[in-house]
C-alpha positions in Angstrom: 10.5 -4.4 -56.6 11.0 -7.6 -54.7 9.2 -10.7 -53.6 7.2 -10.6 -50.4 7.7 -13.5 -48.1 5.7 -14.6 -45.0 7.7 -15.7 -42.0 6.6 -17.4 -38.8 6.2 -15.0 -35.9 6.4 -15.8 -32.2 3.1 -15.7 -30.3 3.1 -12.8 -27.9 0.6 -11.1 -25.6 0.4 -8.1 -28.0 0.8 -7.4 -31.7 2.0 -3.8 -31.0 3.1 -1.7 -28.0 3.4 2.0 -28.2 6.1 3.2 -25.8 6.2 6.9 -24.9 2.5 7.2 -25.7 1.9 10.2 -23.5 4.4 12.5 -25.2 3.3 15.0 -27.9 3.8 12.8 -31.0 3.2 9.7 -28.9 -0.3 10.8 -28.1 -0.9 11.7 -31.8 0.3 8.2 -32.7 -2.0 6.6 -30.2 -5.0 8.6 -31.6 -4.1 7.4 -35.1 -4.0 3.8 -33.9 -7.3 4.2 -32.1 -8.9 5.3 -35.4 -7.0 3.0 -37.8 -5.7 -0.2 -36.1 -7.5 -3.3 -37.2 -10.4 -4.3 -34.8 -8.5 -7.4 -33.8 -5.2 -5.7 -33.2 -3.9 -6.4 -29.7 -2.1 -3.2 -28.8 -1.1 -1.5 -25.6 0.1 1.8 -24.3 3.4 2.0 -22.4 5.4 4.6 -20.6 6.8 5.8 -17.3 3.8 7.6 -15.8 0.8 5.4 -15.1 -1.4 8.3 -14.3 -0.7 10.0 -17.7 -1.3 6.7 -19.5 -4.7 6.4 -17.8 -5.7 9.9 -18.8 -4.6 9.2 -22.4 -6.7 6.0 -22.4 -9.7 8.0 -21.4 -9.2 10.4 -24.4 -8.8 7.4 -26.7 -12.0 5.8 -25.4 -13.8 9.0 -26.5 -12.6 8.3 -30.1 -13.4 4.5 -29.9 -15.1 3.0 -26.8 -13.1 -0.2 -27.4 -10.0 1.7 -26.3 -11.4 1.8 -22.7 -9.9 -1.6 -22.2 -6.4 -0.9 -23.6 -3.7 -2.5 -21.5 -1.3 0.0 -19.8 2.3 -1.1 -19.3 4.5 0.9 -16.9 8.3 1.0 -17.7 11.2 3.4 -17.7 13.2 3.6 -20.9 16.5 3.3 -19.0 15.4 0.3 -16.9 16.9 -2.6 -18.8 15.0 -5.3 -16.9 11.6 -3.6 -17.4 12.1 -3.0 -21.1 13.3 -6.6 -21.6 10.1 -7.8 -20.1 8.1 -5.4 -22.3 9.8 -6.4 -25.5 9.2 -10.1 -24.7 5.5 -9.5 -24.6 5.0 -7.9 -28.0 5.6 -8.6 -31.7 6.3 -5.0 -32.5 7.5 -2.2 -30.3 7.2 1.5 -31.4 8.9 4.2 -29.4 8.6 8.0 -29.5 10.9 8.6 -26.5 13.9 10.8 -27.5 16.6 12.1 -27.5 17.2 8.5 -28.5 20.9 8.7 -27.7 19.8 9.1 -24.1 16.7 7.0 -23.9 16.7 4.6 -26.8 19.5 2.1 -26.3 17.9 -0.3 -23.8 14.8 -0.6 -25.9 16.8 -1.5 -29.0 18.9 -4.0 -27.0 15.7 -5.6 -25.6 14.1 -6.0 -29.0 17.2 -7.4 -30.6 17.5 -10.0 -27.9 13.8 -11.0 -27.9 13.3 -11.1 -31.7 10.9 -8.2 -31.5 10.4 -5.8 -34.4 11.3 -2.2 -33.4 10.4 1.2 -34.9 11.3 4.7 -33.8 11.3 8.4 -34.9 15.0 9.1 -34.4 16.8 11.6 -36.7 20.1 11.1 -34.7 22.9 9.6 -36.9 25.0 8.8 -33.9 22.3 6.7 -32.2 21.6 4.8 -35.4 25.3 4.0 -36.0 25.8 2.9 -32.3 22.8 0.7 -32.4 24.0 -0.9 -35.7 27.4 -1.8 -34.1 25.9 -3.0 -30.8 22.8 -4.9 -32.0 22.6 -5.6 -35.7 24.3 -9.0 -35.4 22.1 -10.1 -32.5 19.0 -9.0 -34.3 20.0 -11.1 -37.3 20.2 -14.1 -35.1 16.8 -13.6 -33.4 15.0 -12.4 -36.6 14.3 -8.9 -35.1 13.8 -6.1 -37.6 15.3 -2.8 -36.2 13.9 0.0 -38.3 14.9 3.5 -37.2 13.7 6.8 -38.6 10.0 5.9 -39.3 8.7 9.5 -39.3 9.5 12.6 -41.4 13.0 11.5 -40.7 13.4 9.6 -43.0 10.3 8.0 -44.7 9.6 10.6 -47.4 13.3 10.6 -48.5 13.8 6.9 -48.3 10.5 5.7 -49.9 10.5 8.7 -52.3 13.9 7.7 -53.6 12.7 4.0 -53.7 9.6 5.1 -55.7 11.8 7.2 -58.1 14.3 4.4 -58.7 11.4 2.1 -59.6 10.6 4.4 -62.5 14.1 4.3 -63.9 15.7 1.5 -66.0 17.1 -1.5 -64.0 20.8 -2.4 -64.2 21.9 1.1 -65.0 24.0 3.7 -63.1 21.4 6.0 -61.4 21.5 9.6 -60.0 18.8 10.9 -57.7 18.5 14.3 -56.0 15.9 15.1 -53.3 14.7 18.7 -52.5 12.7 19.2 -49.2 10.3 22.0 -48.5 8.1 22.3 -45.4 6.1 24.9 -43.4 6.1 23.0 -40.1 7.0 24.1 -36.5 9.0 22.0 -34.1 7.9 20.5 -30.7 9.9 20.6 -27.5 10.9 16.9 -28.0 12.1 17.5 -31.6 14.1 20.5 -30.5 15.7 18.5 -27.7 16.7 15.8 -30.1 18.0 18.2 -32.7 20.1 20.2 -30.2 21.4 17.0 -28.7 22.6 15.8 -32.1 24.1 19.2 -33.1 26.0 19.3 -29.8 27.5 15.8 -30.2 29.6 16.4 -33.4 32.7 14.5 -32.2 30.6 11.6 -30.9 28.7 11.4 -34.2 31.9 11.2 -36.2 33.3 8.6 -33.9 30.1 6.5 -34.2 30.2 6.7 -38.0 33.8 5.6 -38.1 33.1 2.6 -35.9 30.1 1.6 -38.0 32.3 1.6 -41.2 34.6 -1.0 -39.5 31.6 -3.4 -39.1 29.6 -2.6 -42.3 30.2 -5.1 -45.1 31.6 -3.7 -48.4 29.7 -3.8 -51.7 31.5 -6.1 -54.2 30.9 -5.0 -57.8 28.6 -2.1 -56.8 29.1 1.5 -55.8 26.8 3.7 -53.7 27.5 7.3 -52.8 25.9 10.2 -50.9 28.0 13.3 -51.4 27.1 16.6 -49.8 26.2 18.7 -52.8 27.2 22.4 -53.1 24.6 25.2 -52.7 23.2 26.0 -56.1 20.1 27.2 -58.0 18.1 24.2 -59.1 16.5 24.7 -62.5 14.5 21.5 -62.0 12.6 22.9 -59.0 13.0 26.7 -59.5 14.5 27.0 -56.0 17.8 27.5 -54.3 19.1 24.1 -53.2 21.1 24.0 -49.9 22.9 20.9 -48.8 20.9 19.1 -46.0 23.3 16.8 -44.2 20.6 15.1 -42.0 20.1 11.4 -41.4 17.9 11.2 -44.6 20.7 10.8 -47.2 22.4 8.2 -45.1 19.2 6.2 -44.9 18.7 6.5 -48.7 22.2 5.2 -49.5 21.8 2.3 -47.0 18.7 1.3 -48.9 20.6 1.5 -52.1 23.5 -0.6 -50.7 21.0 -3.3 -49.7 18.8 -3.4 -52.8 20.3 -4.2 -56.2 17.4 -2.5 -58.0 19.3 0.8 -57.3 21.8 -0.3 -59.9 25.5 -0.9 -60.1 26.4 2.8 -59.4 24.0 4.9 -57.4 24.4 8.5 -56.2 22.0 10.5 -54.0 22.2 14.2 -52.9 19.8 15.8 -50.4 18.8 19.5 -50.3 16.6 22.0 -48.6 14.6 23.8 -51.2 14.2 27.6 -50.7 12.5 29.9 -53.2 14.3 33.2 -52.4 18.1 33.8 -52.1 17.9 36.1 -49.0 15.9 33.4 -47.2 18.4 30.8 -48.2 21.3 32.9 -46.9 19.5 33.7 -43.7 18.6 30.1 -43.1 22.1 29.0 -43.6 23.4 31.6 -41.2 20.8 30.7 -38.6 21.5 27.0 -38.8 25.2 27.7 -38.3 24.5 29.9 -35.3 22.3 27.3 -33.7 24.9 24.6 -34.4 27.6 26.7 -32.7 25.4 27.5 -29.7 24.6 23.8 -29.3 28.3 23.1 -28.7 28.1 24.9 -25.3 26.3 22.7 -22.8 24.8 25.6 -20.7 23.4 27.2 -23.9 22.1 23.9 -25.1 20.3 23.4 -21.8 18.9 26.9 -21.9 17.5 26.4 -25.4 15.9 23.1 -24.5 14.3 24.7 -21.5 12.5 27.2 -23.7 10.4 24.5 -25.2 9.7 21.6 -22.8 9.3 18.0 -24.3 5.7 17.1 -24.5 4.7 20.5 -26.0 4.2 21.4 -29.7 2.1 23.3 -32.2 -1.6 23.2 -31.7 -4.1 21.4 -34.0 -4.9 24.6 -35.9 -1.3 25.3 -36.7 -0.7 21.6 -37.6 -3.7 21.7 -39.9 -2.0 24.5 -41.9 1.4 22.8 -42.2 2.6 20.9 -45.2 5.7 19.3 -46.8 6.9 18.3 -50.2 10.0 16.3 -51.2 10.7 16.5 -54.9 13.0 14.1 -56.6 14.9 14.3 -59.9 16.1 10.9 -61.1 18.3 10.1 -64.1 19.7 6.9 -65.6 19.7 4.7 -68.7 18.8 7.6 -70.9 15.7 8.5 -68.9 14.9 11.4 -66.5 12.0 11.3 -64.1 10.5 13.9 -61.7 8.6 12.6 -58.7 7.1 14.1 -55.5 6.2 13.0 -52.0 3.8 15.4 -50.2 1.5 15.6 -47.3 0.3 17.6 -44.4 2.0 18.5 -41.1 5.3 16.6 -41.4 6.6 16.8 -37.8 3.5 15.5 -36.0 0.3 14.6 -37.9 2.1 12.8 -40.8 5.0 11.5 -38.6 2.4 9.9 -36.3 0.8 8.3 -39.3 4.1 7.1 -40.7 5.2 5.6 -37.4 1.8 3.9 -36.8 1.6 2.5 -40.4 5.2 1.3 -40.1 4.4 -0.6 -36.9 1.2 -2.1 -38.4 3.1 -3.0 -41.6 5.6 -5.0 -39.6 2.8 -6.6 -37.6 0.5 -7.7 -40.4 2.0 -7.5 -43.9 3.9 -10.1 -46.0 7.4 -8.7 -46.1 10.8 -9.6 -47.4 12.8 -12.2 -45.4 15.2 -9.8 -43.6 16.4 -9.0 -40.1 18.9 -6.8 -38.3 19.1 -3.0 -38.6 17.1 -2.1 -41.8 15.7 0.9 -43.5 12.0 1.4 -44.3 12.6 0.7 -48.0 14.5 -2.6 -47.2 12.2 -3.8 -44.4 8.8 -2.8 -45.9 9.2 -1.2 -49.3 6.1 -1.7 -51.5 3.9 -2.7 -48.5 4.6 0.5 -46.6 4.4 2.6 -49.7 0.9 1.2 -50.4 -0.2 1.8 -46.8 1.0 5.4 -46.8 -0.7 6.2 -50.1 -4.0 4.8 -48.8 -3.5 6.9 -45.7 -3.2 10.1 -47.8 0.5 10.7 -48.3 1.0 11.3 -52.0 3.7 9.7 -54.1 3.4 10.8 -57.7 5.4 10.9 -60.9 5.2 14.5 -62.1 6.9 14.2 -65.5 9.3 12.1 -67.5 11.8 12.8 -70.3 
């Protein structure tokens, strides 16, 4: 879809540092890297608790004896001096430490200042918008690529829409709808991030408004991401419920940055539910949780029920799956595509984060910097990596 360009990279001690490596998804990401990172990859584990890092390194050494020598870097996510020193030593920093609105800002600031590429797993719109306002300009100056949402939020939606657009005619108005289904369970860390985001509605709206003041307008092009109405989707045979997560914002930001999405692009994002009673019950439950999250005491109680660092066991994760189906139209053509894989919240998210970090570290990519989406920063290169890693992108039909 675009030309890949090499750029010179600063020489650092490490190619990649994984921050928050001892958390639930952090440890899964570390295990993935132990199995799949290139033999000459200079990577390190980082976090607050040196004892936990040492125990994790022992586990990784059982997978690959070479991991016995992995460097361990101790730093607290809220210690600005420590994370600046950390960012200055690596070409790419990947972090799993959330909620990001509490624990992410110093890492983003450090990477933007040091010209270090950054990836995370946030699904928090407020955090992404605040980081854009605070650090996009500095990252453009230093050459840092700040790529948020490199897990299930929002890689399947972003690269799935990108893949779908690539099958439609260029230079035409395009319409894409995404439909998400999943069987996964949440971890304590994911629950904490979700409840934090739900409980910060006014702050999220304020951050979005401030971002719009700084974000450049699109001369001669239009990109929209309206919240669709609940409806029965004949294309998927399911009930489609609007899903106002970070995903559609990421997709429309990719569309705004890439002319291949056409002069007039619209994206809508839905949860896909087979049975109407389940759809109605799910909508009511989400509304109840959102209401409860507004009360600080209730939010803290809910978080305490599932501590960060805990999550579904390997057997449950092995049974989990996801699909995101897309319907794309434009220029007289209609295409149906699908992105699918295994456990989305943990196994596949660890894979997506690790491959995103390796992609930034090793692949020839477009000349770009600042806050970027996965489609803009890595596009075809990351798509190829994920396909090789077992995440399926396929065109189901065309008319």
